[in-house]
N, C-alpha and C positions, 0 to 999 in steps of 0.2 A: 825702219831704221829712222833715230830722230834725226830731225834736219836733213831728211833723204828722202825724196818721193819716191813711193813705190820699190825700195831697197828692203829685202829681206834678209835676215842674218841667220845663220845655222851654228851653234855653239858645241855641237856632239858630232864626230869626236873630234872635228876641226872645226877652225872658222873658215863658212863659206858665205859668199855673199851671192846673190840672185837679183836680176833685177827683173820686176813684173812688167808686164803691159796691161793697159788699161783695159776693161771690158768696154765693149761700145753698148751693151743693152742695159747695164746697170753700172752706173759712176760709184758704186761703194763695193764694186767687187773689181779685183786684180785677176788678170790671167798670166801661169804661170806653166813650163813644161812638164811633161809627167815624169822625168826623173825626178824634179824636185818635189813631187809629189809625196815620195819616201826619203827625202833628206831630211823637209822642214816637217817641225811638227806644229800642228797648230794651236791656236792660241785657246784655252778653256778659260772659263769665266766660272770662279766660285765665289758664293758669298757666304757669310756665316754671320747669325745673330747671338749677341749675349743678353743673358736676363738677369738683373740685378735682383739679388734677394730682398725683399722686403725688410726683415728682421737681420738679428747678429749671427754670427757663424756660431754652430755649436760646436763647443770645445771638444777635442777627440777624447774618450775614456781610455786611463792608462791603468793595468796593473800591476801591483807591486810585489804581491804575495799570496800565497795559497794558505790556507789551513784547513785540516778535515779536524772538525769537532769531538773531542771527546767523548761528552756526555751527551752529546745526539748523534746517532750512529746515521750515517753518510748524509751529514750537514756538511757542503763547502763555504767556510768563511771566504770573502775576495775582498782584499784590501788594494785602494789605489786611490785616484783622483778623477773627479771629473763624472762621477755617477749620476744617473738620472733614474726616475722610476718608470721611463718606458724601455730601459735595457732588459733584454733577457739572455742569462747564459745557455751556450751550447755547446754539450760536449760531442765535438765531432757534427755528424748531423742527427744528432737528438737534443731536443730542445728540453732544457730541465727546469723544474718549477723554481722561480725567483722570486725573491723578496728584498726588496728596498730600504735598507737601513737608514743610508744617510751619503751624502754625496761622495763618501771614503769607503763606504763598504755595501756589501752585497752578500746576501746568503741564497743558497741554492741546494736543490736536493739532488745528490749523486744518483744519476742514472743506475738499473741494475746492469751487471754485465752480461743479462740475457737480451739486452739491447743492442749489443755489440758481436755477441758470438751467438749463434741461433744454438739453443739446444743446453746451453751452460746454464748451469742452476749455483754454480761457484767458480770463483777464478782458479781457472787449470793454468796457466801460465801468465807472465809479466806482459800486461799491453801498455801503449801509452796512449792517450786519446787527446786531440786537441781541442784547445777552448777557444771561444769566439763570443762577443758579446754582439748583440744583433738587436737594432733598433726597432722599433712599432712600423716605422714605414720603409723596413728593409735593409737598411744601411747596415752593413756587416764591418766589426772591427775586430782585428785580429788583437789578441793579449801576445802572443809569444810565447805562452806557458802549455805545458801538458800537463792533463791528469794523471797519475800512473794506477793501474790496476794491478795489487801485487797477490798472490796466492797467500791464503792464512797458512802461518806456521803449522807443521804436523805436531801432535804430541809426542815427546820424548819417551821411550821405552827406557826405563829404570832397572830392568832386568827382575827377576823373582826374588831377590831381596827386599826389594820395594814395598813387596804384599807382606812381608813377614811383622807383625808386629809383639810387643814384648807384653806377655801375658804376666800381670802381679802376680805375686806368690804370697800366700796367707802369712799373718806375722810368726806364726807358731811353727813354719818349715824350716825344714832344714838348708844348714848355707852351701852344703856339699853333698854330692851324691853318694848316696851308700854303695859301701862296699858288697861285692857279688856274692861276699861269704854269709852275709847278713841276709840274705835272701834264700827263698827255693830257685834252683835254675835248673830249666829242662833242657837238657841237649835236644837240638834238631838238627836235620839234614842239611846239607851246605855250609857247614862251620858256624850256624847261627845259633843264637841261646836265645829261648824266652825266659824273662826275667818276672817272678810273680814277686811283687812289692807286697809285704804284708801290711795291714792295717796298723799304723801307729795311732796311740791315742795318749796324749800329753795327761797328767796327772797334775792336778792342782794344790 
């Protein structure tokens, strides 16, 4: 303790004072009893060193929005601030091919779904992958954004009527169905009839 020769103080769990006796063999050492060894904690020395950077602090890149380009299939446009040409886009643990446009825009190629789901040839169920920006020296920046992989919509079945197309009739065809009495009718079984339509020839 300060201003107290060979007086030691313990602060846990209660304040305890102990008067030590000088060591006859070494003037820099004090002698305490055995019980004090488990009560008083020895003082440790810790040294810390700091290194000041030689250059300015690099600004942290910030992602504001994501846009999947319609014209370029699989191209993702990332807009934000403080982008640099040494940044690479990562989808989870998969690095994407990245193109630096400007300080506010990055382009990258979206990895195939098979990079995250082994054996998948297409997206079978929705999944989301975290996006990161990684510097060439290994510094990782979290973007706070995820990229969703969504299944392609299945083609809608419109029914058999969608396969029926109207066949244009010739100009000299009749506009109404001919009566049965105008044609030869042959009776068949099961209540059906087979109609023989005679050949009609228009006269000029």
